[in-house]
C-alpha positions in Angstrom: 19.3 -22.7 -102.4 20.8 -19.8 -103.6 24.5 -18.2 -102.7 25.1 -14.8 -101.5 27.4 -13.0 -104.5 25.3 -15.5 -107.4 24.6 -13.6 -110.6 21.2 -14.9 -111.6 19.1 -14.9 -114.3 15.1 -14.3 -113.4 12.1 -12.7 -114.8 11.1 -9.6 -113.0 8.5 -7.0 -112.6 9.7 -3.0 -113.6 7.8 -0.1 -110.6 6.4 1.5 -113.1 5.8 -0.8 -115.7 3.4 -4.7 -115.2 5.6 -5.8 -117.4 8.3 -8.5 -116.6 11.4 -9.2 -118.1 14.1 -11.9 -118.6 16.9 -9.8 -116.3 20.6 -11.1 -114.6 21.3 -9.8 -110.8 22.3 -10.6 -107.2 21.5 -12.3 -104.7 21.8 -10.6 -101.8 19.9 -13.7 -99.2 17.2 -16.3 -99.5 14.8 -17.2 -97.0 11.7 -19.3 -97.1 11.0 -19.5 -101.2 12.4 -15.5 -101.6 14.7 -14.4 -103.4 16.5 -10.7 -102.2 18.7 -9.8 -105.2 20.0 -6.3 -106.1 19.4 -6.0 -110.4 22.1 -5.3 -113.0 22.2 -3.3 -115.7 24.4 -2.9 -118.8 24.1 0.3 -118.6 27.5 1.4 -117.5 26.4 5.3 -117.3 24.3 4.2 -113.7 25.6 4.0 -110.0 26.3 0.7 -108.3 29.6 -1.8 -108.4 31.1 -2.8 -111.3 31.2 -5.8 -113.4 32.6 -7.4 -115.8 32.7 -9.7 -118.6 36.2 -11.4 -117.1 34.2 -11.6 -113.8 31.6 -13.6 -115.9 29.5 -11.5 -116.7 27.6 -11.7 -120.8 28.7 -7.3 -121.0 30.5 -4.5 -118.8 27.5 -3.7 -115.9 26.6 -2.5 -113.1 25.5 -3.8 -109.7 22.7 -1.7 -108.9 22.7 -2.0 -104.9 19.9 0.8 -104.6 17.3 -1.3 -107.0 16.8 -4.5 -104.5 13.9 -6.6 -104.6 12.4 -10.2 -103.7 11.5 -12.3 -106.0 10.0 -15.8 -105.9 12.8 -18.6 -106.3 10.0 -19.8 -109.4 10.5 -16.8 -111.3 14.3 -17.9 -111.3 15.1 -18.9 -114.7 19.1 -19.9 -113.8 22.3 -19.5 -112.0 25.0 -18.2 -113.1 27.9 -17.6 -112.1 29.0 -16.8 -108.3 31.0 -13.2 -108.3 34.3 -13.9 -107.0 35.2 -13.1 -102.7 36.5 -9.8 -103.4 33.2 -8.4 -104.9 31.1 -9.9 -103.2 32.9 -8.5 -99.7 32.6 -5.4 -102.3 29.1 -6.5 -102.5 27.8 -6.6 -99.1 29.8 -3.7 -97.3 28.2 -1.4 -99.7 24.7 -2.8 -98.5 25.8 -2.3 -95.2 27.6 1.6 -95.7 23.2 2.8 -97.1 22.1 1.3 -94.0 24.0 2.9 -91.5 
C-alpha cells in the first residue's frame, strides 16, 4: 500500500503516444488498486515543485502538479523514497489552490 508523498518508479503511458516508459511519480492517493500520481521530470525548467537530490531524487527534478494521472498498482516497479513532511504539505497545498 502506498501513501501520499511516496515517490515510486512506475510504468507510465504518455498522453501523446502509445509508448510506455518507466518514470518516477509521486503518489497522491491509492484506492481500489489504482494509484493517482503526479509525474516527476528531471527537466528543471518546467513548472512545478522542486525535488532535490538531497531529498532522495536521483537527479534534481520537478514534481509536475499539472500532470496527474491514474495507474494500476501493478504498474509500480518499486517505492523509491517518501517526501519530507514539509514537501508533502507543499504538494497538497498547491493541489488545493488549483482546485479552488
